matplotlib code that plots the C-alpha trace (Angstrom):
import matplotlib.pyplot as plt

x = [0.0, 1.6, 1.7, -1.3, -0.9, -2.0, -2.1, 0.1, -2.5, -5.6, -7.4, -11.1, -11.8, -14.9, -16.6, -16.0, -19.6, -19.5, -16.2, -17.9, -19.6, -16.4, -15.5, -19.0, -18.9, -15.5, -17.0, -19.5, -16.7, -14.5, -17.3, -18.1, -14.4, -12.6, -9.4, -8.9, -7.6, -9.4, -8.5, -9.7, -7.6, -8.1, -9.0, -11.2, -10.8, -7.5, -7.5, -4.4, -3.4, -6.2, -6.3, -6.5, -9.5, -11.6, -11.1, -14.3, -16.6, -14.9, -15.3, -19.0, -19.3, -17.4, -19.5, -22.7, -21.6, -20.8, -24.2, -25.9, -24.1, -25.3, -28.9, -28.6, -27.1, -29.6, -32.6, -31.6, -33.3, -36.5, -36.5, -35.8, -38.7, -41.0, -40.1, -40.5, -44.0, -45.1, -43.8, -44.8, -47.5]
y = [0.0, 3.3, 6.6, 8.8, 11.7, 15.2, 18.5, 20.8, 23.6, 24.2, 27.5, 27.4, 30.6, 32.6, 35.3, 38.8, 39.3, 36.4, 37.2, 38.9, 35.6, 33.5, 34.0, 32.9, 29.8, 28.7, 27.6, 25.4, 23.9, 23.2, 21.3, 19.4, 18.5, 18.5, 16.9, 19.7, 23.3, 26.2, 29.8, 32.8, 34.5, 37.3, 34.8, 32.5, 29.7, 27.9, 24.3, 22.6, 19.0, 18.0, 14.6, 15.3, 13.0, 15.1, 18.5, 18.4, 17.4, 19.8, 22.7, 21.9, 21.9, 25.2, 27.0, 25.6, 26.7, 30.2, 30.4, 29.3, 32.0, 34.6, 33.5, 33.4, 36.9, 38.4, 37.0, 37.5, 40.9, 39.5, 36.6, 38.8, 41.1, 38.1, 36.7, 40.1, 40.6, 37.1, 37.4, 41.0, 41.5]
z = [0.0, -1.1, 0.8, 0.5, -2.0, -1.2, -3.0, -1.0, -1.2, -3.4, -3.8, -4.7, -6.5, -5.3, -7.4, -6.1, -5.2, -2.7, -1.0, 1.9, 2.8, 2.9, 6.6, 7.8, 5.6, 6.8, 10.2, 8.4, 6.2, 9.2, 10.9, 7.7, 7.0, 10.4, 8.9, 6.4, 7.1, 5.4, 5.2, 3.3, 0.6, -1.8, -4.5, -2.5, 0.0, 0.5, 1.5, 3.0, 2.4, 0.2, -1.5, -5.3, -5.8, -3.4, -5.1, -7.2, -4.3, -2.0, -4.5, -4.7, -0.8, -0.5, -3.0, -1.4, 2.1, 0.8, -1.0, 2.2, 4.2, 1.6, 2.0, 5.8, 5.9, 3.5, 5.1, 8.8, 9.1, 7.6, 10.0, 13.0, 12.0, 11.6, 15.0, 16.6, 15.0, 16.1, 19.6, 20.3, 23.0]

ax = plt.figure().add_subplot(projection="3d")
ax.plot(x, y, z, "-o")
ax.set_aspect("equal")
plt.show()
């Protein structure tokens, strides 16, 4: 059995309009993939020690987590207003 191969570092590029949601998404990603190390960069999300065969699936998960963070952030005021209206006495 040979030694496991890893990419030294992979950067998953994130469109500029989604960059502000990267930090919030990193927590979700770290919980989902505890054995990997994530960090934000100017181009997107950097992943350390990634097995090459997992890059496509991980890219999908990273983009999904960032989109979920975007939806969460944009709908938070609406949800807070709704809860406030329902619980007001």
